[in-house]
MMTF fields as JSON, N, C-alpha, C and O atoms, coordinates in Angstrom:
{
  "mmtfVersion": "1.0.0",
  "mmtfProducer": "UNKNOWN",
  "numBonds": 283,
  "numAtoms": 284,
  "numGroups": 71,
  "numChains": 1,
  "numModels": 1,
  "chainsPerModel": [1],
  "groupsPerChain": [71],
  "chainIdList": ["A"],
  "bondAtomList": [4, 2, 8, 6, 12, 10, 16, 14, 20, 18, 24, 22, 28, 26, 32, 30, 36, 34, 40, 38, 44, 42, 48, 46, 52, 50, 56, 54, 60, 58, 64, 62, 68, 66, 72, 70, 76, 74, 80, 78, 84, 82, 88, 86, 92, 90, 96, 94, 100, 98, 104, 102, 108, 106, 112, 110, 116, 114, 120, 118, 124, 122, 128, 126, 132, 130, 136, 134, 140, 138, 144, 142, 148, 146, 152, 150, 156, 154, 160, 158, 164, 162, 168, 166, 172, 170, 176, 174, 180, 178, 184, 182, 188, 186, 192, 190, 196, 194, 200, 198, 204, 202, 208, 206, 212, 210, 216, 214, 220, 218, 224, 222, 228, 226, 232, 230, 236, 234, 240, 238, 244, 242, 248, 246, 252, 250, 256, 254, 260, 258, 264, 262, 268, 266, 272, 270, 276, 274, 280, 278],
  "bondOrderList": [1, 1, 1, 1, 1, 1, 1, 1, 1, 1, 1, 1, 1, 1, 1, 1, 1, 1, 1, 1, 1, 1, 1, 1, 1, 1, 1, 1, 1, 1, 1, 1, 1, 1, 1, 1, 1, 1, 1, 1, 1, 1, 1, 1, 1, 1, 1, 1, 1, 1, 1, 1, 1, 1, 1, 1, 1, 1, 1, 1, 1, 1, 1, 1, 1, 1, 1, 1, 1, 1],
  "groupList": [{"groupName": "UNK", "atomNameList": ["N", "CA", "C", "O"], "elementList": ["N", "C", "C", "O"], "formalChargeList": [0, 0, 0, 0], "bondAtomList": [1, 0, 2, 1, 3, 2], "bondOrderList": [1, 1, 2], "singleLetterCode": "X", "chemCompType": "L-PEPTIDE LINKING"}],
  "groupTypeList": [0, 0, 0, 0, 0, 0, 0, 0, 0, 0, 0, 0, 0, 0, 0, 0, 0, 0, 0, 0, 0, 0, 0, 0, 0, 0, 0, 0, 0, 0, 0, 0, 0, 0, 0, 0, 0, 0, 0, 0, 0, 0, 0, 0, 0, 0, 0, 0, 0, 0, 0, 0, 0, 0, 0, 0, 0, 0, 0, 0, 0, 0, 0, 0, 0, 0, 0, 0, 0, 0, 0],
  "groupIdList": [1, 2, 3, 4, 5, 6, 7, 8, 9, 10, 11, 12, 13, 14, 15, 16, 17, 18, 19, 20, 21, 22, 23, 24, 25, 26, 27, 28, 29, 30, 31, 32, 33, 34, 35, 36, 37, 38, 39, 40, 41, 42, 43, 44, 45, 46, 47, 48, 49, 50, 51, 52, 53, 54, 55, 56, 57, 58, 59, 60, 61, 62, 63, 64, 65, 66, 67, 68, 69, 70, 71],
  "secStructList": [7, 7, 7, 6, 6, 6, 6, 4, 4, 4, 4, 4, 7, 7, 2, 2, 2, 2, 2, 2, 2, 2, 2, 2, 2, 2, 2, 2, 2, 2, 2, 6, 7, 1, 7, 2, 2, 2, 2, 2, 2, 2, 2, 2, 2, 2, 2, 2, 2, 2, 2, 2, 2, 2, 2, 2, 2, 2, 2, 2, 2, 2, 2, 2, 2, 2, 2, 2, 2, 2, 7],
  "xCoordList": [0.837, 0.0, 0.877, 1.886, 0.491, 1.254, 1.018, -0.031, 2.007, 1.871, 2.139, 2.639, 1.8, 2.067, 3.562, 3.976, 4.382, 5.823, 6.343, 7.357, 5.658, 6.05, 5.67, 6.335, 4.591, 4.097, 3.879, 2.74, 4.982, 4.864, 4.002, 3.458, 3.862, 3.071, 1.58, 0.829, 1.16, -0.249, -0.638, -1.784, 0.277, -0.019, -0.485, -1.185, -0.109, -0.479, -1.826, -2.29, -2.463, -3.723, -4.905, -4.928, -5.879, -7.134, -7.896, -7.52, -8.956, -9.782, -10.303, -10.233, -10.821, -11.408, -10.373, -10.66, -9.178, -8.118, -7.739, -7.593, -7.58, -7.206, -8.314, -8.036, -9.567, -10.695, -10.768, -10.973, -10.6, -10.662, -9.534, -9.748, -8.34, -7.227, -7.452, -7.114, -8.02, -8.32, -9.317, -9.163, -10.32, -11.287, -10.567, -10.861, -9.625, -8.857, -8.001, -7.919, -7.37, -6.533, -7.383, -6.993, -8.532, -9.413, -9.846, -9.866, -10.19, -10.611, -9.49, -9.738, -8.255, -7.121, -6.91, -6.67, -7.001, -6.799, -7.92, -7.668, -9.15, -10.272, -10.232, -10.718, -9.648, -9.55, -8.593, -8.695, -7.661, -6.728, -5.75, -5.179, -5.546, -4.665, -3.246, -2.443, -2.934, -1.589, -0.895, -1.541, 0.414, 1.192, 1.204, 0.743, 1.736, 1.748, 2.504, 2.007, 3.698, 4.508, 3.803, 3.748, 3.268, 2.543, 1.269, 0.883, 0.623, -0.575, -0.249, -1.01, 0.864, 1.259, 1.543, 1.156, 2.217, 2.494, 1.198, 1.009, 0.3, -0.993, -1.8, -2.465, -1.744, -2.459, -1.954, -2.743, -0.618, -0.039, -0.412, -0.715, -0.389, -0.782, -2.248, -2.616, -3.079, -4.494, -4.713, -5.558, -3.961, -4.06, -3.663, -4.31, -2.608, -2.171, -3.215, -3.473, -3.808, -4.857, -6.075, -6.653, -6.457, -7.603, -7.331, -8.225, -6.117, -5.753, -5.803, -6.239, -5.358, -5.385, -6.839, -7.16, -7.694, -9.114, -9.73, -10.489, -9.405, -9.932, -9.487, -10.271, -8.253, -7.758, -8.537, -8.892, -8.802, -9.606, -10.986, -11.471, -11.62, -12.962, -12.964, -13.88, -11.946, -11.838, -11.701, -12.3, -10.911, -10.744, -12.057, -12.406, -12.774, -14.058, -15.054, -15.786, -15.084, -15.984, -15.656, -16.556, -14.372, -13.95, -14.331, -14.762, -14.17, -14.525, -16.022, -16.445, -16.822, -18.278, -18.682, -19.546, -18.063, -18.36, -18.003, -18.743, -16.878, -16.433, -17.401, -17.749, -17.821, -18.752, -20.099, -20.709, -20.56, -21.831, -21.757, -22.721, -20.607, -20.424, -20.436, -20.842, -19.991, -19.939, -21.322, -21.538, -22.246, -23.58, -24.476, -25.626],
  "yCoordList": [-1.184, 0.0, 1.242, 1.303, 2.214, 3.458, 4.297, 4.219, 5.085, 5.981, 7.399, 7.628, 8.342, 9.736, 10.025, 11.057, 9.137, 9.368, 9.18, 9.771, 8.365, 8.19, 9.418, 9.752, 10.091, 11.294, 12.375, 12.682, 12.955, 13.854, 15.085, 15.645, 15.52, 16.714, 16.502, 17.468, 15.256, 14.96, 15.466, 15.865, 15.457, 15.894, 17.347, 17.738, 18.143, 19.559, 19.818, 20.958, 18.78, 18.967, 19.026, 18.349, 19.846, 19.839, 18.569, 17.867, 18.287, 17.129, 17.237, 16.277, 18.404, 18.598, 18.441, 17.844, 18.974, 18.841, 17.38, 16.914, 16.66, 15.245, 14.431, 13.569, 14.699, 13.984, 14.228, 13.294, 15.489, 15.812, 15.137, 14.629, 15.13, 14.461, 12.955, 12.313, 12.394, 10.963, 10.625, 9.609, 11.451, 11.243, 11.253, 10.43, 12.183, 12.251, 11.004, 10.476, 10.539, 9.336, 8.136, 7.37, 7.987, 6.866, 6.949, 5.937, 8.142, 8.311, 7.925, 7.273, 8.33, 7.969, 6.461, 5.878, 5.838, 4.388, 3.648, 2.686, 4.097, 3.447, 3.654, 2.817, 4.778, 5.073, 4.15, 3.977, 3.554, 2.603, 3.199, 2.475, 4.497, 5.15, 5.363, 6.027, 4.805, 4.953, 3.593, 2.549, 3.629, 2.399, 1.73, 2.296, 0.531, -0.263, 0.435, 0.522, 0.93, 1.566, 2.8, 2.992, 3.631, 4.816, 4.423, 5.084, 3.354, 2.87, 2.478, 2.785, 1.809, 1.394, 2.614, 2.64, 3.62, 4.846, 5.553, 6.013, 5.64, 6.29, 5.52, 6.128, 4.209, 3.386, 3.683, 3.878, 3.712, 3.997, 5.402, 5.612, 6.359, 7.725, 7.753, 8.42, 7.033, 6.968, 6.397, 6.886, 5.373, 4.803, 5.831, 5.939, 6.58, 7.604, 8.719, 9.218, 9.106, 10.122, 9.632, 10.376, 8.375, 7.803, 7.756, 8.048, 7.394, 7.355, 8.755, 8.929, 9.744, 11.13, 11.587, 12.225, 11.257, 11.606, 10.913, 11.524, 9.643, 8.893, 9.536, 9.61, 9.997, 10.645, 11.929, 12.204, 12.71, 13.924, 13.576, 14.213, 12.566, 12.174, 11.624, 11.899, 10.854, 10.327, 11.46, 11.414, 12.475, 13.628, 14.382, 14.803, 14.551, 15.25, 14.465, 15.045, 13.157, 12.312, 12.378, 12.459, 12.342, 12.426, 13.78, 13.846, 14.844, 16.164, 16.266, 16.843, 15.71, 15.721, 14.886, 15.292, 13.728, 12.873, 13.566, 13.481, 14.242, 14.964, 16.108, 16.341, 16.805, 17.91, 17.412, 18.037, 16.298, 15.708, 15.255, 15.395, 14.709, 14.232, 15.382, 15.208, 16.55, 17.727, 18.343, 19.073, 18.055, 18.677, 17.953, 18.352],
  "zCoordList": [0.0, 0.0, 0.0, 0.704, -0.783, -0.869, 0.38, 1.02, 0.699, 1.83, 1.368, 0.266, 2.226, 1.894, 1.87, 1.341, 2.429, 2.371, 0.949, 0.579, 0.149, -1.25, -2.068, -3.048, -1.657, -2.325, -1.257, -0.907, -0.738, 0.422, 0.175, 1.127, -1.066, -1.348, -1.068, -0.93, -0.985, -0.698, 0.688, 0.897, 1.619, 2.986, 3.035, 3.969, 2.05, 2.027, 1.362, 1.343, 0.816, 0.11, 1.073, 2.101, 0.715, 1.463, 1.083, 0.144, 1.813, 1.481, 0.05, -0.717, -0.301, -1.625, -2.74, -3.778, -2.525, -3.526, -3.715, -4.845, -2.614, -2.695, -3.358, -4.192, -2.992, -3.589, -5.097, -5.871, -5.509, -6.934, -7.703, -8.804, -7.131, -7.803, -7.866, -8.861, -6.806, -6.798, -7.909, -8.586, -8.098, -9.181, -10.528, -11.395, -10.706, -11.96, -12.161, -13.27, -11.099, -11.18, -11.607, -12.488, -10.979, -11.312, -12.774, -13.475, -13.232, -14.628, -15.595, -16.608, -15.28, -16.152, -16.18, -17.237, -15.012, -14.952, -15.677, -16.403, -15.48, -16.148, -17.654, -18.416, -18.083, -19.512, -20.236, -21.45, -19.503, -20.092, -21.081, -21.897, -21.023, -21.987, -21.476, -22.131, -20.312, -19.76, -19.753, -19.664, -19.848, -19.858, -18.487, -17.496, -18.456, -17.22, -16.099, -14.976, -16.391, -15.35, -14.791, -13.576, -15.673, -15.224, -14.475, -13.51, -14.916, -14.22, -12.786, -11.868, -12.594, -11.247, -10.364, -9.196, -10.923, -10.176, -9.833, -8.707, -10.817, -10.572, -9.522, -8.682, -9.567, -8.585, -7.166, -6.241, -7.016, -5.701, -5.233, -4.058, -6.157, -5.8, -5.391, -4.424, -6.122, -5.776, -4.384, -3.635, -4.039, -2.687, -1.634, -0.592, -1.904, -0.949, -0.839, 0.256, -1.956, -1.927, -1.144, -0.351, -1.373, -0.656, 0.842, 1.637, 1.241, 2.656, 3.261, 4.398, 2.502, 2.961, 3.168, 4.17, 2.221, 2.356, 3.561, 4.313, 3.746, 4.886, 6.199, 7.145, 6.267, 7.484, 7.765, 8.911, 6.727, 6.885, 7.423, 8.358, 6.833, 7.266, 8.689, 9.464, 9.029, 10.395, 11.412, 12.486, 11.066, 11.962, 12.121, 13.224, 11.037, 11.096, 11.939, 12.741, 11.76, 12.534, 14.025, 14.861, 14.35, 15.75, 16.361, 17.512, 15.593, 16.095, 16.35, 17.352, 15.452, 15.644, 16.854, 17.631, 17.013, 18.15, 19.462, 20.442, 19.47, 20.665, 20.981, 22.139, 19.946, 20.134, 20.641, 21.509, 20.108, 20.551, 21.999, 22.752, 22.387, 23.761, 24.761, 25.91, 24.325, 25.204, 25.412, 26.38, 24.519, 24.611, 25.526, 25.707]
}
């Protein structure tokens, strides 16, 4: 599985930026117009983008849960 250490610039992306780039990566892969080596790189980047998005969502969920618990 790819990590953000392989693509360190992903850590600086907002949720929306990462999600939009992930959509683009998926479209390129589904289009089948890239070679095998580039496909593998794009796949790893997509995994890192998905993990970044998941981390954003997990943080948001935790913040909401904490806020609900305080009320």
